[in-house]
MMTF fields as JSON, N, C-alpha, C and O atoms, coordinates in Angstrom:
{
  "mmtfVersion": "1.0.0",
  "mmtfProducer": "UNKNOWN",
  "numBonds": 279,
  "numAtoms": 280,
  "numGroups": 70,
  "numChains": 1,
  "numModels": 1,
  "chainsPerModel": [1],
  "groupsPerChain": [70],
  "chainIdList": ["A"],
  "bondAtomList": [4, 2, 8, 6, 12, 10, 16, 14, 20, 18, 24, 22, 28, 26, 32, 30, 36, 34, 40, 38, 44, 42, 48, 46, 52, 50, 56, 54, 60, 58, 64, 62, 68, 66, 72, 70, 76, 74, 80, 78, 84, 82, 88, 86, 92, 90, 96, 94, 100, 98, 104, 102, 108, 106, 112, 110, 116, 114, 120, 118, 124, 122, 128, 126, 132, 130, 136, 134, 140, 138, 144, 142, 148, 146, 152, 150, 156, 154, 160, 158, 164, 162, 168, 166, 172, 170, 176, 174, 180, 178, 184, 182, 188, 186, 192, 190, 196, 194, 200, 198, 204, 202, 208, 206, 212, 210, 216, 214, 220, 218, 224, 222, 228, 226, 232, 230, 236, 234, 240, 238, 244, 242, 248, 246, 252, 250, 256, 254, 260, 258, 264, 262, 268, 266, 272, 270, 276, 274],
  "bondOrderList": [1, 1, 1, 1, 1, 1, 1, 1, 1, 1, 1, 1, 1, 1, 1, 1, 1, 1, 1, 1, 1, 1, 1, 1, 1, 1, 1, 1, 1, 1, 1, 1, 1, 1, 1, 1, 1, 1, 1, 1, 1, 1, 1, 1, 1, 1, 1, 1, 1, 1, 1, 1, 1, 1, 1, 1, 1, 1, 1, 1, 1, 1, 1, 1, 1, 1, 1, 1, 1],
  "groupList": [{"groupName": "UNK", "atomNameList": ["N", "CA", "C", "O"], "elementList": ["N", "C", "C", "O"], "formalChargeList": [0, 0, 0, 0], "bondAtomList": [1, 0, 2, 1, 3, 2], "bondOrderList": [1, 1, 2], "singleLetterCode": "X", "chemCompType": "L-PEPTIDE LINKING"}],
  "groupTypeList": [0, 0, 0, 0, 0, 0, 0, 0, 0, 0, 0, 0, 0, 0, 0, 0, 0, 0, 0, 0, 0, 0, 0, 0, 0, 0, 0, 0, 0, 0, 0, 0, 0, 0, 0, 0, 0, 0, 0, 0, 0, 0, 0, 0, 0, 0, 0, 0, 0, 0, 0, 0, 0, 0, 0, 0, 0, 0, 0, 0, 0, 0, 0, 0, 0, 0, 0, 0, 0, 0],
  "groupIdList": [1, 2, 3, 4, 5, 6, 7, 8, 9, 10, 11, 12, 13, 14, 15, 16, 17, 18, 19, 20, 21, 22, 23, 24, 25, 26, 27, 28, 29, 30, 31, 32, 33, 34, 35, 36, 37, 38, 39, 40, 41, 42, 43, 44, 45, 46, 47, 48, 49, 50, 51, 52, 53, 54, 55, 56, 57, 58, 59, 60, 61, 62, 63, 64, 65, 66, 67, 68, 69, 70],
  "secStructList": [7, 2, 2, 2, 2, 2, 2, 2, 2, 2, 2, 2, 2, 2, 2, 2, 2, 2, 2, 1, 7, 7, 3, 3, 3, 3, 3, 3, 3, 3, 3, 3, 6, 6, 3, 3, 3, 3, 3, 3, 3, 3, 3, 3, 1, 1, 7, 2, 2, 2, 2, 2, 2, 2, 2, 2, 2, 2, 2, 2, 2, 2, 2, 2, 2, 2, 2, 2, 7, 7],
  "xCoordList": [-23.443, -22.854, -21.401, -20.892, -20.734, -19.341, -19.26, -18.382, -20.164, -20.166, -20.475, -19.833, -21.454, -21.818, -20.712, -20.49, -20.033, -18.928, -17.776, -17.121, -17.525, -16.505, -16.878, -16.025, -18.158, -18.641, -18.465, -18.043, -18.788, -18.63, -17.161, -16.851, -16.264, -14.844, -14.295, -13.459, -14.756, -14.33, -14.806, -14.048, -16.038, -16.578, -15.83, -15.512, -15.552, -14.802, -13.394, -12.914, -12.743, -11.405, -11.404, -10.5, -12.41, -12.514, -12.743, -12.169, -13.575, -13.804, -12.497, -12.173, -11.754, -10.491, -9.49, -8.739, -9.476, -8.532, -8.843, -7.937, -10.099, -10.447, -10.811, -10.653, -11.286, -11.788, -10.964, -11.217, -10.01, -9.189, -7.834, -7.291, -7.307, -6.023, -4.923, -5.067, -3.84, -2.704, -1.73, -1.219, -1.478, -0.613, 0.467, 0.253, 1.64, 2.747, 3.336, 3.455, 3.698, 4.309, 5.491, 5.361, 6.634, 7.832, 8.254, 8.305, 8.553, 9.092, 10.331, 10.261, 11.455, 12.731, 13.255, 13.391, 13.546, 14.08, 15.525, 15.817, 16.43, 17.856, 18.376, 17.956, 19.271, 19.919, 21.344, 22.182, 21.607, 22.956, 23.472, 22.971, 24.478, 25.136, 24.147, 24.201, 23.253, 22.299, 21.104, 20.252, 21.025, 19.911, 19.151, 19.748, 17.833, 17.011, 16.638, 16.202, 16.816, 16.453, 15.363, 15.515, 14.263, 13.121, 13.0, 12.898, 13.011, 12.816, 11.495, 11.183, 10.724, 9.433, 9.411, 9.966, 8.764, 8.547, 7.243, 6.816, 6.623, 5.377, 5.042, 5.579, 4.15, 3.707, 2.275, 1.82, 1.583, 0.21, -0.019, 0.485, -0.783, -1.017, -2.255, -2.434, -3.112, -4.321, -4.564, -4.09, -5.292, -5.75, -4.587, -4.544, -3.648, -2.47, -2.823, -2.134, -3.883, -4.263, -4.64, -4.192, -5.448, -5.844, -4.633, -4.487, -3.772, -2.589, -1.668, -1.075, -1.542, -0.7, -1.234, -0.457, -2.551, -3.146, -2.876, -2.533, -3.028, -2.758, -1.277, -0.924, -0.425, 1.024, 1.39, 2.184, 0.82, 1.1, 0.579, 1.225, -0.574, -1.102, -0.165, 0.112, 0.316, 1.248, 2.531, 3.083, 3.004, 4.213, 4.033, 4.927, 2.895, 2.638, 2.551, 3.058, 1.915, 1.823, 3.203, 3.487, 4.05, 5.407, 6.202, 7.017, 5.983, 6.657, 6.22, 7.04, 4.904, 4.404, 5.024, 5.439, 5.084, 5.68, 7.154, 7.653, 7.843, 9.277, 9.571, 10.592, 8.695, 8.912, 8.653, 9.223, 7.806, 7.468, 8.486, 8.466, 9.373, 10.392, 11.589, 12.127, 12.001, 13.127, 14.453, 15.48],
  "yCoordList": [-15.068, -15.027, -14.577, -14.021, -14.803, -14.378, -12.851, -12.269, -12.207, -10.741, -10.131, -9.16, -10.69, -10.146, -10.361, -9.498, -11.473, -11.688, -10.73, -10.234, -10.468, -9.488, -8.086, -7.326, -7.745, -6.443, -6.305, -5.257, -7.357, -7.35, -7.176, -6.381, -7.908, -7.798, -6.416, -5.887, -5.835, -4.492, -3.469, -2.575, -3.588, -2.686, -2.842, -1.849, -4.063, -4.318, -3.721, -3.131, -3.872, -3.307, -1.792, -1.202, -1.154, 0.315, 0.766, 1.764, 0.04, 0.378, 0.299, 1.216, -0.771, -0.935, 0.147, 0.623, 0.535, 1.538, 2.916, 3.619, 3.308, 4.679, 4.902, 6.018, 3.901, 4.126, 3.484, 3.752, 2.666, 2.021, 2.725, 3.128, 2.864, 3.512, 2.452, 1.448, 2.68, 1.767, 2.287, 3.401, 1.481, 1.897, 0.851, -0.348, 1.347, 0.459, 0.905, 2.099, -0.065, 0.216, -0.728, -1.944, -0.153, -0.944, -0.768, 0.352, -1.871, -1.851, -2.734, -3.927, -2.133, -2.851, -2.872, -1.828, -4.059, -4.227, -4.683, -5.696, -3.922, -4.245, -4.46, -3.777, -5.393, -5.652, -5.123, -5.68, -4.035, -3.458, -3.464, -2.744, -4.289, -4.386, -4.695, -4.092, -5.624, -6.048, -5.126, -5.375, -4.073, -3.131, -3.153, -3.101, -3.23, -3.293, -1.889, -1.054, -1.653, -0.372, -0.654, -1.513, 0.085, -0.099, 1.122, 2.248, 0.902, 1.964, 1.726, 0.603, 2.796, 2.711, 3.687, 4.783, 3.266, 4.135, 3.705, 2.559, 4.62, 4.291, 5.267, 6.373, 4.852, 5.708, 5.345, 4.219, 6.338, 6.137, 7.024, 8.145, 6.525, 7.337, 8.213, 9.147, 7.928, 8.721, 8.808, 7.962, 9.813, 9.958, 9.912, 9.058, 10.844, 10.88, 11.17, 10.693, 11.942, 12.268, 11.008, 10.82, 10.154, 8.905, 7.989, 7.36, 7.914, 7.063, 7.562, 6.759, 8.884, 9.452, 9.084, 8.788, 9.1, 8.716, 7.25, 6.923, 6.379, 4.951, 4.729, 3.942, 5.417, 5.305, 5.731, 5.06, 6.842, 7.315, 6.346, 6.162, 5.727, 4.738, 3.539, 3.064, 3.058, 1.926, 2.323, 1.537, 3.536, 4.033, 4.078, 3.659, 4.577, 4.652, 3.252, 3.033, 2.317, 0.946, 0.299, -0.415, 0.542, -0.014, 0.605, -0.077, 1.877, 2.513, 1.901, 1.69, 1.614, 0.978, -0.401, -0.761, -1.172, -2.506, -2.422, -3.218, -1.458, -1.288, -0.946, -1.377, -0.171, 0.21, -0.955, -1.003, -1.891, -3.01, -4.144, -5.047, -4.106, -5.166, -4.798, -3.696, -5.707, -5.387, -5.308, -5.049],
  "zCoordList": [-26.012, -24.693, -24.754, -23.781, -25.855, -26.008, -26.023, -25.385, -26.744, -26.834, -25.471, -25.07, -24.753, -23.454, -22.417, -21.567, -22.474, -21.533, -21.84, -20.924, -23.135, -23.511, -23.057, -22.599, -23.184, -22.727, -21.214, -20.725, -20.487, -19.034, -18.638, -17.751, -19.285, -18.969, -19.302, -18.569, -20.394, -20.769, -19.742, -19.367, -19.289, -18.277, -16.96, -16.306, -16.574, -15.35, -15.43, -14.462, -16.568, -16.756, -16.676, -16.083, -17.269, -17.2, -15.764, -15.328, -15.026, -13.62, -12.835, -12.08, -13.005, -12.289, -12.664, -11.813, -13.922, -14.393, -13.828, -13.38, -13.844, -13.495, -12.032, -11.538, -11.332, -9.985, -8.886, -7.711, -9.209, -8.192, -8.142, -9.171, -6.947, -6.758, -6.679, -5.981, -7.391, -7.352, -6.303, -6.418, -5.287, -4.192, -3.974, -4.156, -3.575, -3.237, -1.91, -1.633, -1.106, 0.185, 0.362, 0.218, 0.674, 0.909, 2.357, 2.865, 3.015, 4.371, 4.371, 4.077, 4.703, 4.711, 6.143, 6.78, 6.637, 7.989, 7.866, 7.23, 8.485, 8.435, 9.855, 10.79, 10.003, 11.288, 11.197, 10.487, 11.928, 11.944, 13.379, 14.243, 13.605, 14.911, 16.025, 17.097, 15.771, 16.793, 16.96, 17.812, 16.171, 16.252, 14.931, 13.856, 15.026, 13.823, 13.364, 14.156, 12.082, 11.468, 10.438, 9.569, 10.551, 9.657, 8.76, 9.247, 7.459, 6.475, 5.759, 5.363, 5.599, 4.922, 3.755, 3.825, 2.692, 1.535, 0.872, 1.008, 0.163, -0.5, -1.59, -1.642, -2.463, -3.552, -3.925, -3.724, -4.475, -4.921, -6.133, -6.188, -7.114, -8.296, -8.16, -8.942, -7.182, -6.938, -5.448, -4.689, -5.023, -3.646, -2.653, -1.768, -2.814, -1.953, -0.494, 0.408, -0.246, 1.126, 1.9, 3.032, 1.31, 1.96, 2.147, 3.195, 1.144, 1.247, 2.356, 3.076, 2.498, 3.551, 4.927, 5.836, 5.089, 6.368, 6.7, 7.836, 5.726, 5.936, 6.229, 7.108, 5.498, 5.697, 7.113, 7.77, 7.595, 8.941, 10.004, 11.035, 9.769, 10.716, 10.831, 11.932, 9.7, 9.716, 10.435, 11.206, 10.185, 10.833, 12.349, 13.084, 12.827, 14.265, 14.89, 15.99, 14.197, 14.707, 14.804, 15.765, 13.824, 13.876, 15.013, 15.634, 15.297, 16.425, 17.752, 18.646, 17.878, 19.104, 19.289, 20.39, 18.201, 18.273, 18.636, 19.432, 18.051, 18.318, 19.751, 20.288, 20.399, 21.794, 22.733, 23.823, 22.335, 23.212, 23.136, 23.972, 22.147, 22.014, 22.906, 22.794, 23.779, 24.687, 23.97, 24.597]
}
């Protein structure tokens, strides 16, 4: 059972390494003179097209929220 569990963990690790995309998203909110400024940045090591779409969706949602705040 030790060998089979090691084989399973090795297979799982290879799957995570080769088929999963590592993505990072940073959102920084700053208060300058009573006005909030939001900065966004992100990176992905694979599938940049999909990451760009998700990044743009988050950006649009933040814009909607920003317009609704008095």
